[in-house]
mmCIF file as Biopython writes it, N, C-alpha, C and O atoms, coordinates in Angstrom:
data_model
#
loop_
_atom_site.group_PDB
_atom_site.id
_atom_site.type_symbol
_atom_site.label_atom_id
_atom_site.label_alt_id
_atom_site.label_comp_id
_atom_site.label_asym_id
_atom_site.label_entity_id
_atom_site.label_seq_id
_atom_site.pdbx_PDB_ins_code
_atom_site.Cartn_x
_atom_site.Cartn_y
_atom_site.Cartn_z
_atom_site.occupancy
_atom_site.B_iso_or_equiv
_atom_site.auth_seq_id
_atom_site.auth_asym_id
_atom_site.pdbx_PDB_model_num
ATOM 1   N N  . MET A ? 1  ? 0.814   -1.197 0.000   1.0 0.0 1  A 1 
ATOM 2   C CA . MET A ? 1  ? 0.000   0.000  0.000   1.0 0.0 1  A 1 
ATOM 3   C C  . MET A ? 1  ? 0.857   1.261  0.000   1.0 0.0 1  A 1 
ATOM 4   O O  . MET A ? 1  ? 0.534   2.229  -0.688  1.0 0.0 1  A 1 
ATOM 5   N N  . VAL A ? 2  ? 1.944   1.257  0.763   1.0 0.0 2  A 1 
ATOM 6   C CA . VAL A ? 2  ? 2.805   2.418  0.864   1.0 0.0 2  A 1 
ATOM 7   C C  . VAL A ? 2  ? 3.444   2.708  -0.488  1.0 0.0 2  A 1 
ATOM 8   O O  . VAL A ? 2  ? 3.624   3.870  -0.853  1.0 0.0 2  A 1 
ATOM 9   N N  . VAL A ? 3  ? 3.781   1.681  -1.217  1.0 0.0 3  A 1 
ATOM 10  C CA . VAL A ? 3  ? 4.413   1.859  -2.519  1.0 0.0 3  A 1 
ATOM 11  C C  . VAL A ? 3  ? 3.437   2.545  -3.483  1.0 0.0 3  A 1 
ATOM 12  O O  . VAL A ? 3  ? 3.833   3.429  -4.243  1.0 0.0 3  A 1 
ATOM 13  N N  . VAL A ? 4  ? 2.175   2.140  -3.450  1.0 0.0 4  A 1 
ATOM 14  C CA . VAL A ? 4  ? 1.176   2.718  -4.344  1.0 0.0 4  A 1 
ATOM 15  C C  . VAL A ? 4  ? 1.009   4.207  -4.044  1.0 0.0 4  A 1 
ATOM 16  O O  . VAL A ? 4  ? 0.981   5.020  -4.968  1.0 0.0 4  A 1 
ATOM 17  N N  . TRP A ? 5  ? 0.898   4.573  -2.767  1.0 0.0 5  A 1 
ATOM 18  C CA . TRP A ? 5  ? 0.715   5.975  -2.404  1.0 0.0 5  A 1 
ATOM 19  C C  . TRP A ? 5  ? 1.927   6.815  -2.769  1.0 0.0 5  A 1 
ATOM 20  O O  . TRP A ? 5  ? 1.793   7.960  -3.200  1.0 0.0 5  A 1 
ATOM 21  N N  . SER A ? 6  ? 3.111   6.241  -2.593  1.0 0.0 6  A 1 
ATOM 22  C CA . SER A ? 6  ? 4.300   7.013  -2.944  1.0 0.0 6  A 1 
ATOM 23  C C  . SER A ? 6  ? 4.397   7.196  -4.456  1.0 0.0 6  A 1 
ATOM 24  O O  . SER A ? 6  ? 4.883   8.227  -4.921  1.0 0.0 6  A 1 
ATOM 25  N N  . GLU A ? 7  ? 3.943   6.216  -5.225  1.0 0.0 7  A 1 
ATOM 26  C CA . GLU A ? 7  ? 3.929   6.365  -6.682  1.0 0.0 7  A 1 
ATOM 27  C C  . GLU A ? 7  ? 2.914   7.430  -7.106  1.0 0.0 7  A 1 
ATOM 28  O O  . GLU A ? 7  ? 3.169   8.209  -8.024  1.0 0.0 7  A 1 
ATOM 29  N N  . LEU A ? 8  ? 1.780   7.455  -6.439  1.0 0.0 8  A 1 
ATOM 30  C CA . LEU A ? 8  ? 0.773   8.485  -6.738  1.0 0.0 8  A 1 
ATOM 31  C C  . LEU A ? 8  ? 1.300   9.865  -6.394  1.0 0.0 8  A 1 
ATOM 32  O O  . LEU A ? 8  ? 1.076   10.828 -7.128  1.0 0.0 8  A 1 
ATOM 33  N N  . ALA A ? 9  ? 1.996   9.955  -5.281  1.0 0.0 9  A 1 
ATOM 34  C CA . ALA A ? 9  ? 2.541   11.239 -4.861  1.0 0.0 9  A 1 
ATOM 35  C C  . ALA A ? 9  ? 3.589   11.736 -5.856  1.0 0.0 9  A 1 
ATOM 36  O O  . ALA A ? 9  ? 3.704   12.938 -6.096  1.0 0.0 9  A 1 
ATOM 37  N N  . SER A ? 10 ? 4.329   10.831 -6.415  1.0 0.0 10 A 1 
ATOM 38  C CA . SER A ? 10 ? 5.349   11.243 -7.379  1.0 0.0 10 A 1 
ATOM 39  C C  . SER A ? 10 ? 4.722   11.647 -8.716  1.0 0.0 10 A 1 
ATOM 40  O O  . SER A ? 10 ? 5.313   12.423 -9.466  1.0 0.0 10 A 1 
ATOM 41  N N  . ASP A ? 11 ? 3.552   11.134 -9.010  1.0 0.0 11 A 1 
ATOM 42  C CA . ASP A ? 11 ? 2.851   11.472 -10.249 1.0 0.0 11 A 1 
ATOM 43  C C  . ASP A ? 11 ? 1.766   12.499 -9.952  1.0 0.0 11 A 1 
ATOM 44  O O  . ASP A ? 11 ? 0.589   12.285 -10.243 1.0 0.0 11 A 1 
ATOM 45  N N  . PHE A ? 12 ? 2.184   13.612 -9.370  1.0 0.0 12 A 1 
ATOM 46  C CA . PHE A ? 12 ? 1.256   14.661 -8.950  1.0 0.0 12 A 1 
ATOM 47  C C  . PHE A ? 12 ? 0.483   15.234 -10.136 1.0 0.0 12 A 1 
ATOM 48  O O  . PHE A ? 12 ? -0.702  15.539 -10.006 1.0 0.0 12 A 1 
ATOM 49  N N  . GLY A ? 13 ? 1.123   15.381 -11.268 1.0 0.0 13 A 1 
ATOM 50  C CA . GLY A ? 13 ? 0.461   15.914 -12.462 1.0 0.0 13 A 1 
ATOM 51  C C  . GLY A ? 13 ? -0.691  15.037 -12.916 1.0 0.0 13 A 1 
ATOM 52  O O  . GLY A ? 13 ? -1.737  15.536 -13.329 1.0 0.0 13 A 1 
ATOM 53  N N  . GLY A ? 14 ? -0.493  13.725 -12.839 1.0 0.0 14 A 1 
ATOM 54  C CA . GLY A ? 14 ? -1.558  12.796 -13.217 1.0 0.0 14 A 1 
ATOM 55  C C  . GLY A ? 14 ? -2.745  12.890 -12.277 1.0 0.0 14 A 1 
ATOM 56  O O  . GLY A ? 14 ? -3.895  12.824 -12.714 1.0 0.0 14 A 1 
ATOM 57  N N  . VAL A ? 15 ? -2.474  13.043 -10.997 1.0 0.0 15 A 1 
ATOM 58  C CA . VAL A ? 15 ? -3.543  13.167 -10.007 1.0 0.0 15 A 1 
ATOM 59  C C  . VAL A ? 15 ? -4.320  14.459 -10.254 1.0 0.0 15 A 1 
ATOM 60  O O  . VAL A ? 15 ? -5.550  14.465 -10.221 1.0 0.0 15 A 1 
ATOM 61  N N  . VAL A ? 16 ? -3.606  15.541 -10.499 1.0 0.0 16 A 1 
ATOM 62  C CA . VAL A ? 16 ? -4.280  16.823 -10.761 1.0 0.0 16 A 1 
ATOM 63  C C  . VAL A ? 16 ? -5.119  16.722 -12.026 1.0 0.0 16 A 1 
ATOM 64  O O  . VAL A ? 16 ? -6.257  17.192 -12.056 1.0 0.0 16 A 1 
ATOM 65  N N  . LEU A ? 17 ? -4.574  16.121 -13.056 1.0 0.0 17 A 1 
ATOM 66  C CA . LEU A ? 17 ? -5.316  15.960 -14.301 1.0 0.0 17 A 1 
ATOM 67  C C  . LEU A ? 17 ? -6.571  15.128 -14.081 1.0 0.0 17 A 1 
ATOM 68  O O  . LEU A ? 17 ? -7.626  15.447 -14.630 1.0 0.0 17 A 1 
ATOM 69  N N  . PHE A ? 18 ? -6.475  14.074 -13.290 1.0 0.0 18 A 1 
ATOM 70  C CA . PHE A ? 18 ? -7.630  13.237 -12.984 1.0 0.0 18 A 1 
ATOM 71  C C  . PHE A ? 18 ? -8.690  14.034 -12.225 1.0 0.0 18 A 1 
ATOM 72  O O  . PHE A ? 18 ? -9.880  13.914 -12.517 1.0 0.0 18 A 1 
ATOM 73  N N  . LEU A ? 19 ? -8.270  14.842 -11.256 1.0 0.0 19 A 1 
ATOM 74  C CA . LEU A ? 19 ? -9.225  15.645 -10.497 1.0 0.0 19 A 1 
ATOM 75  C C  . LEU A ? 19 ? -9.898  16.689 -11.388 1.0 0.0 19 A 1 
ATOM 76  O O  . LEU A ? 19 ? -11.097 16.937 -11.260 1.0 0.0 19 A 1 
ATOM 77  N N  . VAL A ? 20 ? -9.137  17.292 -12.277 1.0 0.0 20 A 1 
ATOM 78  C CA . VAL A ? 20 ? -9.708  18.254 -13.225 1.0 0.0 20 A 1 
ATOM 79  C C  . VAL A ? 20 ? -10.725 17.546 -14.113 1.0 0.0 20 A 1 
ATOM 80  O O  . VAL A ? 20 ? -11.791 18.093 -14.398 1.0 0.0 20 A 1 
ATOM 81  N N  . TRP A ? 21 ? -10.403 16.345 -14.545 1.0 0.0 21 A 1 
ATOM 82  C CA . TRP A ? 21 ? -11.300 15.543 -15.374 1.0 0.0 21 A 1 
ATOM 83  C C  . TRP A ? 21 ? -12.600 15.242 -14.628 1.0 0.0 21 A 1 
ATOM 84  O O  . TRP A ? 21 ? -13.659 15.136 -15.247 1.0 0.0 21 A 1 
ATOM 85  N N  . LEU A ? 22 ? -12.527 15.107 -13.322 1.0 0.0 22 A 1 
ATOM 86  C CA . LEU A ? 22 ? -13.727 14.870 -12.523 1.0 0.0 22 A 1 
ATOM 87  C C  . LEU A ? 22 ? -14.536 16.153 -12.299 1.0 0.0 22 A 1 
ATOM 88  O O  . LEU A ? 22 ? -15.766 16.110 -12.274 1.0 0.0 22 A 1 
ATOM 89  N N  . VAL A ? 23 ? -13.869 17.268 -12.140 1.0 0.0 23 A 1 
ATOM 90  C CA . VAL A ? 23 ? -14.530 18.521 -11.765 1.0 0.0 23 A 1 
ATOM 91  C C  . VAL A ? 23 ? -15.135 19.246 -12.962 1.0 0.0 23 A 1 
ATOM 92  O O  . VAL A ? 23 ? -16.208 19.837 -12.832 1.0 0.0 23 A 1 
ATOM 93  N N  . ILE A ? 24 ? -14.491 19.221 -14.106 1.0 0.0 24 A 1 
ATOM 94  C CA . ILE A ? 24 ? -14.963 19.998 -15.256 1.0 0.0 24 A 1 
ATOM 95  C C  . ILE A ? 24 ? -16.389 19.614 -15.670 1.0 0.0 24 A 1 
ATOM 96  O O  . ILE A ? 24 ? -17.189 20.517 -15.915 1.0 0.0 24 A 1 
ATOM 97  N N  . PRO A ? 25 ? -16.747 18.350 -15.762 1.0 0.0 25 A 1 
ATOM 98  C CA . PRO A ? 25 ? -18.150 18.048 -16.119 1.0 0.0 25 A 1 
ATOM 99  C C  . PRO A ? 25 ? -19.148 18.585 -15.098 1.0 0.0 25 A 1 
ATOM 100 O O  . PRO A ? 25 ? -20.237 19.021 -15.468 1.0 0.0 25 A 1 
ATOM 101 N N  . LEU A ? 26 ? -18.791 18.557 -13.835 1.0 0.0 26 A 1 
ATOM 102 C CA . LEU A ? 26 ? -19.698 19.087 -12.817 1.0 0.0 26 A 1 
ATOM 103 C C  . LEU A ? 26 ? -19.864 20.598 -12.966 1.0 0.0 26 A 1 
ATOM 104 O O  . LEU A ? 26 ? -20.977 21.113 -12.867 1.0 0.0 26 A 1 
ATOM 105 N N  . LEU A ? 27 ? -18.774 21.299 -13.200 1.0 0.0 27 A 1 
ATOM 106 C CA . LEU A ? 27 ? -18.852 22.742 -13.417 1.0 0.0 27 A 1 
ATOM 107 C C  . LEU A ? 27 ? -19.669 23.062 -14.667 1.0 0.0 27 A 1 
ATOM 108 O O  . LEU A ? 27 ? -20.453 24.011 -14.683 1.0 0.0 27 A 1 
ATOM 109 N N  . TYR A ? 28 ? -19.480 22.272 -15.695 1.0 0.0 28 A 1 
ATOM 110 C CA . TYR A ? 28 ? -20.231 22.458 -16.928 1.0 0.0 28 A 1 
ATOM 111 C C  . TYR A ? 28 ? -21.734 22.302 -16.658 1.0 0.0 28 A 1 
ATOM 112 O O  . TYR A ? 28 ? -22.536 23.099 -17.145 1.0 0.0 28 A 1 
ATOM 113 N N  . LEU A ? 29 ? -22.110 21.292 -15.894 1.0 0.0 29 A 1 
ATOM 114 C CA . LEU A ? 29 ? -23.519 21.086 -15.560 1.0 0.0 29 A 1 
ATOM 115 C C  . LEU A ? 29 ? -24.076 22.243 -14.750 1.0 0.0 29 A 1 
ATOM 116 O O  . LEU A ? 29 ? -25.216 22.655 -14.965 1.0 0.0 29 A 1 
ATOM 117 N N  . VAL A ? 30 ? -23.300 22.766 -13.832 1.0 0.0 30 A 1 
ATOM 118 C CA . VAL A ? 30 ? -23.756 23.897 -13.021 1.0 0.0 30 A 1 
ATOM 119 C C  . VAL A ? 30 ? -23.970 25.124 -13.900 1.0 0.0 30 A 1 
ATOM 120 O O  . VAL A ? 30 ? -24.977 25.819 -13.765 1.0 0.0 30 A 1 
ATOM 121 N N  . VAL A ? 31 ? -23.035 25.387 -14.792 1.0 0.0 31 A 1 
ATOM 122 C CA . VAL A ? 31 ? -23.160 26.550 -15.677 1.0 0.0 31 A 1 
ATOM 123 C C  . VAL A ? 31 ? -24.367 26.398 -16.587 1.0 0.0 31 A 1 
ATOM 124 O O  . VAL A ? 31 ? -25.155 27.333 -16.732 1.0 0.0 31 A 1 
ATOM 125 N N  . ILE A ? 32 ? -24.519 25.234 -17.197 1.0 0.0 32 A 1 
ATOM 126 C CA . ILE A ? 32 ? -25.661 24.989 -18.082 1.0 0.0 32 A 1 
ATOM 127 C C  . ILE A ? 32 ? -26.960 25.061 -17.285 1.0 0.0 32 A 1 
ATOM 128 O O  . ILE A ? 32 ? -27.951 25.607 -17.768 1.0 0.0 32 A 1 
ATOM 129 N N  . GLY A ? 33 ? -26.964 24.522 -16.082 1.0 0.0 33 A 1 
ATOM 130 C CA . GLY A ? 33 ? -28.159 24.556 -15.243 1.0 0.0 33 A 1 
ATOM 131 C C  . GLY A ? 33 ? -28.568 25.976 -14.897 1.0 0.0 33 A 1 
ATOM 132 O O  . GLY A ? 33 ? -29.751 26.311 -14.954 1.0 0.0 33 A 1 
ATOM 133 N N  . ARG A ? 34 ? -27.615 26.807 -14.543 1.0 0.0 34 A 1 
ATOM 134 C CA . ARG A ? 34 ? -27.926 28.209 -14.222 1.0 0.0 34 A 1 
ATOM 135 C C  . ARG A ? 34 ? -28.464 28.937 -15.436 1.0 0.0 34 A 1 
ATOM 136 O O  . ARG A ? 34 ? -29.415 29.712 -15.336 1.0 0.0 34 A 1 
ATOM 137 N N  . ARG A ? 35 ? -27.853 28.684 -16.580 1.0 0.0 35 A 1 
ATOM 138 C CA . ARG A ? 35 ? -28.317 29.332 -17.817 1.0 0.0 35 A 1 
ATOM 139 C C  . ARG A ? 35 ? -29.741 28.893 -18.133 1.0 0.0 35 A 1 
ATOM 140 O O  . ARG A ? 35 ? -30.579 29.712 -18.510 1.0 0.0 35 A 1 
ATOM 141 N N  . TYR A ? 36 ? -30.013 27.604 -17.981 1.0 0.0 36 A 1 
ATOM 142 C CA . TYR A ? 36 ? -31.357 27.084 -18.247 1.0 0.0 36 A 1 
ATOM 143 C C  . TYR A ? 36 ? -32.376 27.704 -17.295 1.0 0.0 36 A 1 
ATOM 144 O O  . TYR A ? 36 ? -33.472 28.077 -17.714 1.0 0.0 36 A 1 
ATOM 145 N N  . VAL A ? 37 ? -32.022 27.815 -16.027 1.0 0.0 37 A 1 
ATOM 146 C CA . VAL A ? 37 ? -32.931 28.413 -15.048 1.0 0.0 37 A 1 
ATOM 147 C C  . VAL A ? 37 ? -33.197 29.872 -15.389 1.0 0.0 37 A 1 
ATOM 148 O O  . VAL A ? 37 ? -34.337 30.329 -15.306 1.0 0.0 37 A 1 
ATOM 149 N N  . ARG A ? 38 ? -32.157 30.608 -15.773 1.0 0.0 38 A 1 
ATOM 150 C CA . ARG A ? 38 ? -32.328 32.019 -16.136 1.0 0.0 38 A 1 
ATOM 151 C C  . ARG A ? 38 ? -33.230 32.157 -17.356 1.0 0.0 38 A 1 
ATOM 152 O O  . ARG A ? 38 ? -34.129 32.997 -17.370 1.0 0.0 38 A 1 
ATOM 153 N N  . GLN A ? 39 ? -32.996 31.340 -18.381 1.0 0.0 39 A 1 
ATOM 154 C CA . GLN A ? 39 ? -33.826 31.402 -19.577 1.0 0.0 39 A 1 
ATOM 155 C C  . GLN A ? 39 ? -35.267 31.017 -19.270 1.0 0.0 39 A 1 
ATOM 156 O O  . GLN A ? 39 ? -36.199 31.624 -19.799 1.0 0.0 39 A 1 
ATOM 157 N N  . SER A ? 40 ? -35.455 30.018 -18.421 1.0 0.0 40 A 1 
ATOM 158 C CA . SER A ? 40 ? -36.805 29.596 -18.052 1.0 0.0 40 A 1 
ATOM 159 C C  . SER A ? 40 ? -37.519 30.701 -17.292 1.0 0.0 40 A 1 
ATOM 160 O O  . SER A ? 40 ? -38.704 30.945 -17.517 1.0 0.0 40 A 1 
ATOM 161 N N  . ARG A ? 41 ? -36.814 31.363 -16.402 1.0 0.0 41 A 1 
ATOM 162 C CA . ARG A ? 41 ? -37.400 32.448 -15.630 1.0 0.0 41 A 1 
ATOM 163 C C  . ARG A ? 41 ? -37.820 33.594 -16.557 1.0 0.0 41 A 1 
ATOM 164 O O  . ARG A ? 41 ? -38.911 34.144 -16.405 1.0 0.0 41 A 1 
ATOM 165 N N  . GLU A ? 42 ? -36.958 33.955 -17.517 1.0 0.0 42 A 1 
ATOM 166 C CA . GLU A ? 42 ? -37.292 35.022 -18.459 1.0 0.0 42 A 1 
ATOM 167 C C  . GLU A ? 42 ? -38.481 34.637 -19.340 1.0 0.0 42 A 1 
ATOM 168 O O  . GLU A ? 42 ? -39.346 35.468 -19.619 1.0 0.0 42 A 1 
ATOM 169 N N  . SER A ? 43 ? -38.522 33.391 -19.771 1.0 0.0 43 A 1 
ATOM 170 C CA . SER A ? 43 ? -39.643 32.935 -20.591 1.0 0.0 43 A 1 
ATOM 171 C C  . SER A ? 43 ? -40.938 32.933 -19.794 1.0 0.0 43 A 1 
ATOM 172 O O  . SER A ? 43 ? -41.997 33.272 -20.322 1.0 0.0 43 A 1 
ATOM 173 N N  . ALA A ? 44 ? -40.857 32.556 -18.537 1.0 0.0 44 A 1 
ATOM 174 C CA . ALA A ? 44 ? -42.051 32.559 -17.692 1.0 0.0 44 A 1 
ATOM 175 C C  . ALA A ? 44 ? -42.560 33.985 -17.491 1.0 0.0 44 A 1 
ATOM 176 O O  . ALA A ? 44 ? -43.769 34.217 -17.522 1.0 0.0 44 A 1 
ATOM 177 N N  . ARG A ? 45 ? -41.658 34.937 -17.286 1.0 0.0 45 A 1 
ATOM 178 C CA . ARG A ? 45 ? -42.077 36.337 -17.151 1.0 0.0 45 A 1 
ATOM 179 C C  . ARG A ? 45 ? -42.764 36.830 -18.413 1.0 0.0 45 A 1 
ATOM 180 O O  . ARG A ? 45 ? -43.789 37.508 -18.347 1.0 0.0 45 A 1 
ATOM 181 N N  . ALA A ? 46 ? -42.193 36.486 -19.569 1.0 0.0 46 A 1 
ATOM 182 C CA . ALA A ? 46 ? -42.791 36.907 -20.841 1.0 0.0 46 A 1 
ATOM 183 C C  . ALA A ? 46 ? -44.164 36.270 -21.025 1.0 0.0 46 A 1 
ATOM 184 O O  . ALA A ? 46 ? -45.088 36.922 -21.511 1.0 0.0 46 A 1 
ATOM 185 N N  . ALA A ? 47 ? -44.306 35.009 -20.645 1.0 0.0 47 A 1 
ATOM 186 C CA . ALA A ? 47 ? -45.592 34.333 -20.781 1.0 0.0 47 A 1 
ATOM 187 C C  . ALA A ? 47 ? -46.634 34.947 -19.857 1.0 0.0 47 A 1 
ATOM 188 O O  . ALA A ? 47 ? -47.783 35.128 -20.259 1.0 0.0 47 A 1 
ATOM 189 N N  . VAL A ? 48 ? -46.254 35.267 -18.637 1.0 0.0 48 A 1 
ATOM 190 C CA . VAL A ? 48 ? -47.190 35.895 -17.693 1.0 0.0 48 A 1 
ATOM 191 C C  . VAL A ? 48 ? -47.586 37.273 -18.200 1.0 0.0 48 A 1 
ATOM 192 O O  . VAL A ? 48 ? -48.756 37.646 -18.121 1.0 0.0 48 A 1 
ATOM 193 N N  . TRP A ? 49 ? -46.627 38.034 -18.719 1.0 0.0 49 A 1 
ATOM 194 C CA . TRP A ? 49 ? -46.936 39.356 -19.259 1.0 0.0 49 A 1 
ATOM 195 C C  . TRP A ? 49 ? -47.926 39.232 -20.418 1.0 0.0 49 A 1 
ATOM 196 O O  . TRP A ? 49 ? -48.902 39.980 -20.479 1.0 0.0 49 A 1 
ATOM 197 N N  . ALA A ? 50 ? -47.684 38.297 -21.334 1.0 0.0 50 A 1 
ATOM 198 C CA . ALA A ? 50 ? -48.573 38.111 -22.488 1.0 0.0 50 A 1 
ATOM 199 C C  . ALA A ? 50 ? -49.965 37.680 -22.031 1.0 0.0 50 A 1 
ATOM 200 O O  . ALA A ? 50 ? -50.966 38.165 -22.556 1.0 0.0 50 A 1 
ATOM 201 N N  . ARG A ? 51 ? -50.035 36.771 -21.055 1.0 0.0 51 A 1 
ATOM 202 C CA . ARG A ? 51 ? -51.327 36.333 -20.538 1.0 0.0 51 A 1 
ATOM 203 C C  . ARG A ? 51 ? -52.085 37.496 -19.920 1.0 0.0 51 A 1 
ATOM 204 O O  . ARG A ? 51 ? -53.287 37.642 -20.141 1.0 0.0 51 A 1 
ATOM 205 N N  . ASP A ? 52 ? -51.389 38.328 -19.144 1.0 0.0 52 A 1 
ATOM 206 C CA . ASP A ? 52 ? -52.033 39.492 -18.533 1.0 0.0 52 A 1 
ATOM 207 C C  . ASP A ? 52 ? -52.541 40.464 -19.595 1.0 0.0 52 A 1 
ATOM 208 O O  . ASP A ? 52 ? -53.629 41.021 -19.455 1.0 0.0 52 A 1 
ATOM 209 N N  . GLU A ? 53 ? -51.764 40.669 -20.650 1.0 0.0 53 A 1 
ATOM 210 C CA . GLU A ? 53 ? -52.195 41.557 -21.727 1.0 0.0 53 A 1 
ATOM 211 C C  . GLU A ? 53 ? -53.446 41.020 -22.410 1.0 0.0 53 A 1 
ATOM 212 O O  . GLU A ? 53 ? -54.388 41.767 -22.674 1.0 0.0 53 A 1 
ATOM 213 N N  . VAL A ? 54 ? -53.451 39.721 -22.694 1.0 0.0 54 A 1 
ATOM 214 C CA . VAL A ? 54 ? -54.606 39.106 -23.348 1.0 0.0 54 A 1 
ATOM 215 C C  . VAL A ? 54 ? -55.833 39.191 -22.445 1.0 0.0 54 A 1 
ATOM 216 O O  . VAL A ? 54 ? -56.926 39.505 -22.916 1.0 0.0 54 A 1 
ATOM 217 N N  . CYS A ? 55 ? -55.667 38.919 -21.179 1.0 0.0 55 A 1 
ATOM 218 C CA . CYS A ? 55 ? -56.790 39.016 -20.236 1.0 0.0 55 A 1 
ATOM 219 C C  . CYS A ? 55 ? -57.321 40.443 -20.170 1.0 0.0 55 A 1 
ATOM 220 O O  . CYS A ? 55 ? -58.533 40.653 -20.140 1.0 0.0 55 A 1 
ATOM 221 N N  . GLN A ? 56 ? -56.435 41.407 -20.148 1.0 0.0 56 A 1 
ATOM 222 C CA . GLN A ? 56 ? -56.856 42.803 -20.098 1.0 0.0 56 A 1 
ATOM 223 C C  . GLN A ? 56 ? -57.633 43.183 -21.363 1.0 0.0 56 A 1 
ATOM 224 O O  . GLN A ? 56 ? -58.661 43.855 -21.276 1.0 0.0 56 A 1 
ATOM 225 N N  . ILE A ? 57 ? -57.158 42.766 -22.516 1.0 0.0 57 A 1 
ATOM 226 C CA . ILE A ? 57 ? -57.849 43.063 -23.775 1.0 0.0 57 A 1 
ATOM 227 C C  . ILE A ? 57 ? -59.219 42.401 -23.795 1.0 0.0 57 A 1 
ATOM 228 O O  . ILE A ? 57 ? -60.201 43.015 -24.211 1.0 0.0 57 A 1 
ATOM 229 N N  . ARG A ? 58 ? -59.286 41.149 -23.346 1.0 0.0 58 A 1 
ATOM 230 C CA . ARG A ? 58 ? -60.579 40.447 -23.317 1.0 0.0 58 A 1 
ATOM 231 C C  . ARG A ? 58 ? -61.545 41.119 -22.362 1.0 0.0 58 A 1 
ATOM 232 O O  . ARG A ? 58 ? -62.735 41.221 -22.661 1.0 0.0 58 A 1 
ATOM 233 N N  . GLU A ? 59 ? -61.055 41.581 -21.213 1.0 0.0 59 A 1 
ATOM 234 C CA . GLU A ? 59 ? -61.924 42.275 -20.273 1.0 0.0 59 A 1 
ATOM 235 C C  . GLU A ? 59 ? -62.430 43.582 -20.868 1.0 0.0 59 A 1 
ATOM 236 O O  . GLU A ? 59 ? -63.600 43.929 -20.712 1.0 0.0 59 A 1 
ATOM 237 N N  . GLU A ? 60 ? -61.539 44.311 -21.557 1.0 0.0 60 A 1 
ATOM 238 C CA . GLU A ? 60 ? -61.955 45.563 -22.194 1.0 0.0 60 A 1 
ATOM 239 C C  . GLU A ? 60 ? -63.000 45.298 -23.267 1.0 0.0 60 A 1 
ATOM 240 O O  . GLU A ? 60 ? -63.961 46.056 -23.392 1.0 0.0 60 A 1 
ATOM 241 N N  . GLN A ? 61 ? -62.827 44.235 -24.040 1.0 0.0 61 A 1 
ATOM 242 C CA . GLN A ? 61 ? -63.806 43.899 -25.067 1.0 0.0 61 A 1 
ATOM 243 C C  . GLN A ? 61 ? -65.136 43.489 -24.437 1.0 0.0 61 A 1 
ATOM 244 O O  . GLN A ? 61 ? -66.205 43.877 -24.908 1.0 0.0 61 A 1 
ATOM 245 N N  . ARG A ? 62 ? -65.054 42.706 -23.374 1.0 0.0 62 A 1 
ATOM 246 C CA . ARG A ? 62 ? -66.261 42.263 -22.676 1.0 0.0 62 A 1 
ATOM 247 C C  . ARG A ? 62 ? -66.996 43.466 -22.088 1.0 0.0 62 A 1 
ATOM 248 O O  . ARG A ? 62 ? -68.217 43.570 -22.204 1.0 0.0 62 A 1 
ATOM 249 N N  . ASP A ? 63 ? -66.253 44.372 -21.459 1.0 0.0 63 A 1 
ATOM 250 C CA . ASP A ? 63 ? -66.863 45.575 -20.891 1.0 0.0 63 A 1 
ATOM 251 C C  . ASP A ? 63 ? -67.446 46.451 -21.995 1.0 0.0 63 A 1 
ATOM 252 O O  . ASP A ? 63 ? -68.497 47.065 -21.808 1.0 0.0 63 A 1 
ATOM 253 N N  . GLY A ? 64 ? -66.782 46.514 -23.130 1.0 0.0 64 A 1 
ATOM 254 C CA . GLY A ? 64 ? -67.283 47.298 -24.256 1.0 0.0 64 A 1 
ATOM 255 C C  . GLY A ? 64 ? -68.582 46.724 -24.793 1.0 0.0 64 A 1 
ATOM 256 O O  . GLY A ? 64 ? -69.481 47.481 -25.160 1.0 0.0 64 A 1 
ATOM 257 N N  . CYS A ? 65 ? -68.701 45.407 -24.847 1.0 0.0 65 A 1 
ATOM 258 C CA . CYS A ? 65 ? -69.933 44.757 -25.324 1.0 0.0 65 A 1 
ATOM 259 C C  . CYS A ? 65 ? -71.071 45.025 -24.347 1.0 0.0 65 A 1 
ATOM 260 O O  . CYS A ? 65 ? -72.194 45.274 -24.786 1.0 0.0 65 A 1 
ATOM 261 N N  . HIS A ? 66 ? -70.824 44.983 -23.043 1.0 0.0 66 A 1 
ATOM 262 C CA . HIS A ? 66 ? -71.868 45.239 -22.048 1.0 0.0 66 A 1 
ATOM 263 C C  . HIS A ? 66 ? -72.285 46.694 -22.083 1.0 0.0 66 A 1 
ATOM 264 O O  . HIS A ? 66 ? -73.461 47.007 -21.893 1.0 0.0 66 A 1 
ATOM 265 N N  . ASP A ? 67 ? -71.342 47.586 -22.322 1.0 0.0 67 A 1 
ATOM 266 C CA . ASP A ? 67 ? -71.671 49.003 -22.407 1.0 0.0 67 A 1 
ATOM 267 C C  . ASP A ? 67 ? -72.568 49.279 -23.606 1.0 0.0 67 A 1 
ATOM 268 O O  . ASP A ? 67 ? -73.497 50.082 -23.517 1.0 0.0 67 A 1 
ATOM 269 N N  . ASP A ? 68 ? -72.290 48.610 -24.739 1.0 0.0 68 A 1 
ATOM 270 C CA . ASP A ? 68 ? -73.114 48.781 -25.936 1.0 0.0 68 A 1 
ATOM 271 C C  . ASP A ? 68 ? -74.538 48.268 -25.690 1.0 0.0 68 A 1 
ATOM 272 O O  . ASP A ? 68 ? -75.513 48.892 -26.108 1.0 0.0 68 A 1 
ATOM 273 N N  . ASP A ? 69 ? -74.642 47.110 -24.999 1.0 0.0 69 A 1 
ATOM 274 C CA . ASP A ? 69 ? -75.958 46.543 -24.706 1.0 0.0 69 A 1 
ATOM 275 C C  . ASP A ? 69 ? -76.733 47.444 -23.762 1.0 0.0 69 A 1 
ATOM 276 O O  . ASP A ? 69 ? -77.945 47.593 -23.917 1.0 0.0 69 A 1 
ATOM 277 N N  . ALA A ? 70 ? -76.071 48.042 -22.797 1.0 0.0 70 A 1 
ATOM 278 C CA . ALA A ? 70 ? -76.725 48.902 -21.805 1.0 0.0 70 A 1 
ATOM 279 C C  . ALA A ? 70 ? -77.190 50.194 -22.443 1.0 0.0 70 A 1 
ATOM 280 O O  . ALA A ? 70 ? -78.193 50.758 -22.004 1.0 0.0 70 A 1 
ATOM 281 N N  . GLY A ? 71 ? -76.506 50.681 -23.452 1.0 0.0 71 A 1 
ATOM 282 C CA . GLY A ? 71 ? -76.861 51.936 -24.104 1.0 0.0 71 A 1 
ATOM 283 C C  . GLY A ? 71 ? -78.082 51.819 -25.001 1.0 0.0 71 A 1 
ATOM 284 O O  . GLY A ? 71 ? -78.735 52.825 -25.277 1.0 0.0 71 A 1 
ATOM 285 N N  . GLU A ? 72 ? -78.407 50.614 -25.464 1.0 0.0 72 A 1 
ATOM 286 C CA . GLU A ? 72 ? -79.542 50.450 -26.391 1.0 0.0 72 A 1 
ATOM 287 C C  . GLU A ? 72 ? -80.845 50.367 -25.710 1.0 0.0 72 A 1 
ATOM 288 O O  . GLU A ? 72 ? -81.877 50.229 -26.366 1.0 0.0 72 A 1 
#
């Protein structure tokens, strides 16, 4: 066991490269995940804004139809 650890210690570059190989995919997932969350949040805001606009227009049209009926 001691021989294996001393060989690993002497091959410090290989150990660092292996750790980088382990960490880079995780960092990539975190970055992609944050970007996806940000895009989803922006899309949700746009969808809510559009829904509110459509609801407001429909209410105005509905109120306009009732006003026309009341005037006759």
